[in-house]
ROTOR-349329 format. One record per residue (C-alpha): residue number from 1; residue in one letter; x, y, z. Coordinates in pm, whole numbers, always signed. Each point is the difference from the previous one (the first is absolute). Layout:
BEGIN
+-----+--------+--------+--------+--------+
! num ! residu !      X !      Y !      Z !
+-----+--------+--------+--------+--------+
! NUM !      a !      X !      Y !      Z !
...
+-----+--------+--------+--------+--------+
! end
This chain:
BEGIN
+-----+--------+--------+--------+--------+
! num ! residu !      X !      Y !      Z !
+-----+--------+--------+--------+--------+
!   1 !      m !  +4042 !  -1175 !  +1371 !
!   2 !      k !   -243 !   +289 !    +15 !
!   3 !      l !   -357 !   -101 !    -73 !
!   4 !      y !   -311 !   +205 !    -54 !
!   5 !      n !   -358 !   -117 !    +17 !
!   6 !      i !   -186 !   +132 !   -303 !
!   7 !      l !   -321 !   +172 !   +100 !
!   8 !      f !    -37 !   +221 !   -309 !
!   9 !      e !   -252 !    -63 !   -279 !
!  10 !      v !   +205 !   -289 !   -131 !
!  11 !      k !   -208 !   -314 !    -49 !
!  12 !      w !   +116 !   -322 !   +163 !
!  13 !      a !   -143 !   -346 !    -53 !
!  14 !      l !   -143 !   -176 !   +305 !
!  15 !      n !   +263 !   -149 !   +235 !
!  16 !      t !   +287 !   +180 !   -174 !
!  17 !      d !   +272 !   +128 !   +235 !
!  18 !      s !    +40 !   +372 !    -72 !
!  19 !      n !   +302 !    +53 !   +228 !
!  20 !      v !   +248 !   +105 !   -266 !
!  21 !      t !   +289 !   +244 !    -23 !
!  22 !      v !    -50 !   +373 !    -35 !
!  23 !      d !   +112 !    -14 !   -365 !
!  24 !      a !   -246 !   -280 !    -76 !
!  25 !      k !   -275 !   +203 !   +167 !
!  26 !      a !    +85 !   +303 !   -213 !
!  27 !      f !    +10 !   -213 !   -315 !
!  28 !      a !   -345 !   -139 !    +77 !
!  29 !      e !   -130 !   +353 !    +44 !
!  30 !      i !   +157 !   +105 !   -333 !
!  31 !      m !   -169 !   -293 !   -174 !
!  32 !      d !   -330 !    +88 !   +164 !
!  33 !      k !    +25 !   +367 !    -94 !
!  34 !      l !   +106 !    -79 !   -356 !
!  35 !      s !   -298 !   -230 !    -43 !
!  36 !      v !   -228 !   +293 !    +85 !
!  37 !      r !   +182 !   +228 !   -245 !
!  38 !      e !    -20 !   -263 !   -273 !
!  39 !      c !   -369 !    -66 !    +69 !
!  40 !      q !    +61 !   -357 !   +109 !
!  41 !      k !   -134 !   -193 !   +295 !
!  42 !      e !   +238 !     +0 !   +295 !
!  43 !      p !   +221 !   -311 !    -22 !
!  44 !      v !    -26 !   -260 !   +276 !
!  45 !      i !   +310 !   -124 !   +182 !
!  46 !      t !    -19 !   -372 !    +69 !
!  47 !      s !   +332 !    -39 !   +183 !
!  48 !      g !   +222 !   +233 !   +200 !
!  49 !      l !   +209 !   -112 !   +297 !
!  50 !      r !    +36 !   -377 !    -30 !
!  51 !      l !   +190 !   -201 !   +258 !
!  52 !      n !    +89 !   -366 !    -46 !
!  53 !      d !   -342 !   -139 !    +92 !
!  54 !      r !   -164 !   +207 !   -275 !
!  55 !      q !   +291 !    -35 !   -241 !
!  56 !      v !     -7 !   -379 !     +1 !
!  57 !      k !   -373 !     -4 !    -76 !
!  58 !      a !    +52 !   +237 !   -293 !
!  59 !      m !   +278 !   -219 !   -139 !
!  60 !      f !   -204 !   -315 !    +56 !
!  61 !      d !   -285 !   +147 !   -204 !
!  62 !      i !   +244 !    +82 !   -281 !
!  63 !      w !   +140 !   -355 !     +8 !
!  64 !      r !   -345 !   -155 !    -12 !
!  65 !      n !   -163 !   +235 !   -253 !
!  66 !      r !   +293 !    +73 !   -233 !
!  67 !      g !   +245 !   -283 !    +59 !
!  68 !      p !   +346 !    -47 !   +155 !
!  69 !      e !   +190 !   +126 !   -305 !
!  70 !      y !   -184 !   +332 !    +13 !
!  71 !      l !    +65 !    +31 !   +375 !
!  72 !      i !   +374 !    -56 !    -41 !
!  73 !      k !    +31 !   +235 !   -299 !
!  74 !      l !   -194 !   +273 !   +180 !
!  75 !      y !   +233 !     +8 !   +299 !
!  76 !      a !   +325 !   -100 !   -169 !
!  77 !      t !    -22 !   +223 !   -308 !
!  78 !      d !   -293 !   +241 !    -11 !
!  79 !      c !    +20 !   +144 !   +353 !
!  80 !      k !   +304 !   +227 !     -2 !
!  81 !      s !    -77 !   +137 !   +347 !
!  82 !      c !    -27 !   -343 !   +164 !
!  83 !      s !   +277 !   -134 !   +223 !
!  84 !      n !   +309 !   -163 !   -147 !
!  85 !      q !   -126 !   -337 !   +119 !
!  86 !      a !   -351 !    +46 !   -143 !
!  87 !      g !    +48 !   -235 !   -294 !
!  88 !      n !   +148 !   -273 !   +218 !
!  89 !      i !   -277 !    +38 !   +257 !
!  90 !      a !   -268 !    -22 !   -269 !
!  91 !      k !   +165 !   -311 !   -142 !
!  92 !      e !    +16 !   -159 !   +344 !
!  93 !      l !   -367 !    +75 !    +59 !
!  94 !      a !   -104 !   -134 !   -342 !
!  95 !      e !   +198 !   -321 !    +49 !
!  96 !      k !   -151 !    -53 !   +344 !
!  97 !      w !   -356 !    +61 !   -119 !
!  98 !      n !    +53 !   -210 !   -314 !
!  99 !      s !   +125 !   -286 !   +214 !
! 100 !      m !   -284 !    +22 !   +251 !
! 101 !      s !   -257 !    +34 !   -277 !
! 102 !      k !   +134 !   -302 !   -190 !
! 103 !      e !    -22 !   -208 !   +317 !
! 104 !      g !   -363 !   +105 !    +30 !
! 105 !      v !    -71 !    -73 !   -367 !
! 106 !      s !   +156 !   -345 !    +34 !
! 107 !      r !   -233 !    -86 !   +285 !
! 108 !      l !   -304 !   +165 !   -159 !
! 109 !      t !    +34 !   -161 !   -345 !
! 110 !      r !    -48 !   -340 !   +156 !
! 111 !      f !   -363 !   +103 !    +38 !
! 112 !      l !    -45 !   +279 !   -258 !
! 113 !      p !   +122 !    -57 !   -358 !
! 114 !      g !   +121 !   +278 !   -223 !
! 115 !      k !   +240 !   +294 !    +27 !
! 116 !      i !    -27 !   +205 !   +319 !
! 117 !      g !   +313 !   +217 !     -1 !
! 118 !      n !    +72 !   +277 !   +253 !
! 119 !      n !   -365 !    +11 !   +107 !
! 120 !      a !    +54 !   -328 !   +184 !
! 121 !      s !    +78 !   +195 !   +317 !
! 122 !      k !   -338 !   +170 !    -19 !
! 123 !      l !   -185 !   -326 !    -70 !
! 124 !      l !   +171 !   -164 !   +294 !
! 125 !      g !    -63 !   +292 !   +230 !
! 126 !      r !   +378 !    +31 !    +53 !
! 127 !      d !    +49 !   +368 !    -84 !
! 128 !      e !    +80 !    +76 !   +364 !
! 129 !      d !   +268 !   -270 !     +6 !
! 130 !      l !   +172 !   +138 !   -310 !
! 131 !      i !    -23 !   +358 !   +123 !
! 132 !      k !   +145 !   -100 !   +339 !
! 133 !      a !   +290 !   -176 !   -174 !
! 134 !      g !    +55 !   +310 !   -212 !
! 135 !      l !     -4 !   +228 !   +303 !
! 136 !      d !   +268 !   -215 !   +162 !
! 137 !      i !   +216 !    +60 !   -306 !
! 138 !      l !    -59 !   +377 !     -9 !
! 139 !      n !    +79 !    +30 !   +370 !
! 140 !      k !   +351 !   -132 !    -69 !
! 141 !      y !    +77 !   +322 !   -188 !
! 142 !      p !    -18 !   +302 !   +235 !
! 143 !      e !    +71 !   +244 !   -286 !
! 144 !      g !   -328 !   -102 !   -159 !
! 145 !      i !    -75 !    -37 !   -368 !
! 146 !      s !   -211 !   +301 !   -105 !
! 147 !      s !     -8 !   +376 !    +54 !
! 148 !      h !   -349 !    -54 !   +142 !
! 149 !      k !   +166 !   -118 !   +323 !
! 150 !      e !   +152 !   +346 !    +45 !
! 151 !      g !   -322 !   +179 !    -90 !
! 152 !      k !   +156 !   +140 !   -318 !
! 153 !      a !   -235 !   -164 !   -251 !
! 154 !      l !   -362 !    +26 !   -107 !
! 155 !      d !   -210 !   -234 !   -211 !
! 156 !      y !   -276 !   +153 !   -210 !
! 157 !      g !   -269 !   -260 !    -60 !
! 158 !      l !   -231 !     -8 !   -300 !
! 159 !      i !   -305 !    +98 !   +202 !
! 160 !      s !   -105 !   +352 !    -97 !
! 161 !      n !   +250 !    +50 !   -283 !
! 162 !      n !   +122 !   -215 !   -287 !
! 163 !      p !   +373 !    -53 !    -66 !
! 164 !      e !    +13 !   +266 !   -272 !
! 165 !      q !   -138 !   +264 !   +236 !
! 166 !      i !   +249 !    -88 !   +274 !
! 167 !      r !   +288 !     -3 !   -246 !
! 168 !      k !   -110 !   +342 !   -129 !
! 169 !      l !    +22 !   +146 !   +351 !
! 170 !      l !   +345 !   -154 !    +49 !
! 171 !      d !   +116 !   +137 !   -337 !
! 172 !      i !   -112 !   +349 !   +104 !
! 173 !      i !   +186 !    -24 !   +330 !
! 174 !      r !   +312 !   -101 !   -189 !
! 175 !      s !    -30 !   +259 !   -278 !
! 176 !      e !    -75 !   +283 !   +243 !
! 177 !      e !   +282 !   -120 !   +230 !
! 178 !      l !   -221 !    -17 !   +308 !
! 179 !      a !   +163 !   -308 !   +152 !
! 180 !      e !   +269 !   -263 !    -46 !
! 181 !      f !   -142 !   -350 !    -20 !
! 182 !      e !     -6 !   -326 !   -187 !
! 183 !      e !   -296 !   -214 !    -90 !
! 184 !      i !    -70 !   -362 !    -85 !
! 185 !      d !   -308 !    -63 !   -211 !
! 186 !      e !   -171 !   -308 !   +141 !
! 187 !      s !   -332 !    +62 !   -174 !
! 188 !      n !    +19 !   -342 !   -163 !
! 189 !      i !   -271 !   -140 !   -225 !
! 190 !      d !    -93 !   -368 !    -20 !
! 191 !      k !    -87 !   -200 !   -311 !
! 192 !      s !   -363 !   +113 !    +16 !
! 193 !      g !   +104 !   +365 !    -16 !
! 194 !      s !    -87 !    +71 !   +363 !
! 195 !      h !   +238 !   +144 !   +258 !
! 196 !      i !   +143 !   -263 !   +234 !
! 197 !      s !   -110 !    +20 !   +363 !
! 198 !      g !   +215 !   +246 !   +193 !
! 199 !      s !   +116 !   +188 !   -311 !
! 200 !      h !   +151 !   +337 !    +84 !
! 201 !      i !   +278 !   +245 !    -78 !
! 202 !      h !   +274 !     +3 !   +263 !
! 203 !      v !   +182 !   +328 !    +70 !
! 204 !      t !   +316 !    +40 !   +209 !
! 205 !      i !    +50 !   +361 !   +109 !
! 206 !      h !   +357 !   +129 !    +21 !
! 207 !      g !    -78 !   +363 !    +73 !
! 208 !      i !   -221 !   +304 !    -58 !
! 209 !      t !   +147 !   +295 !   -189 !
! 210 !      d !    -45 !   +368 !    +81 !
! 211 !      k !   -234 !    +18 !   -299 !
! 212 !      g !   -203 !   -279 !   +154 !
! 213 !      l !    -24 !   +180 !   +333 !
! 214 !      d !   -103 !   +320 !   -179 !
! 215 !      f !   -263 !   -194 !   -194 !
! 216 !      l !   -158 !   -115 !   +325 !
! 217 !      k !    -40 !   +364 !   +101 !
! 218 !      t !   -160 !    +99 !   -330 !
! 219 !      k !   -375 !    +36 !    -30 !
! 220 !      i !   -150 !   -236 !   -253 !
! 221 !      e !   -292 !   +110 !   -217 !
! 222 !      p !    -96 !   -289 !   -228 !
! 223 !      d !   -194 !    +79 !   -316 !
! 224 !      c !   -203 !   -320 !    -35 !
+-----+--------+--------+--------+--------+
! end
């Protein structure tokens, strides 16, 4: 697997691993250049290369913030570029975390009345235990679960741009045939109308076209 460390003008969130494939690097540069042309702020990448230790934390956050059903659907149905075992792995993780969380709730409710739910792990200070159990499960599958493990995916967080702006850039890339990719919109909104923590748009890059390579060579003169 050929990796390339992005050192261009692309913006990366703190502690994000930017060691991604050459095609992912080029895609990030296309997004960055398009944002200038379209008079947008440069989008921020919140996840690039993601090995199992990072992957399990990302999936744990999804399980805790959005629920086990969402986690399973995301990897079993929505993620077309994920491994063939992705749905089964997500189910195994959800069942493990549900079980461990229920054990914690059972002990905790002896002292604290009321509904606690998936946040029991946080209240008990057991996040590390659940994440460790999840990592043990992921490590059983050498093929991995996500294209992030191969450095072929980028997550665009809702930091400098809103979902509509990011989707506009992706629509332009598709309409102008600059790259081959697929996206999953995870810019979810909670009942209060706010974006859920970690909301982003995931992009798996399959390739950069000749038009895309030519675009990177073209001088951009935005009229903002």
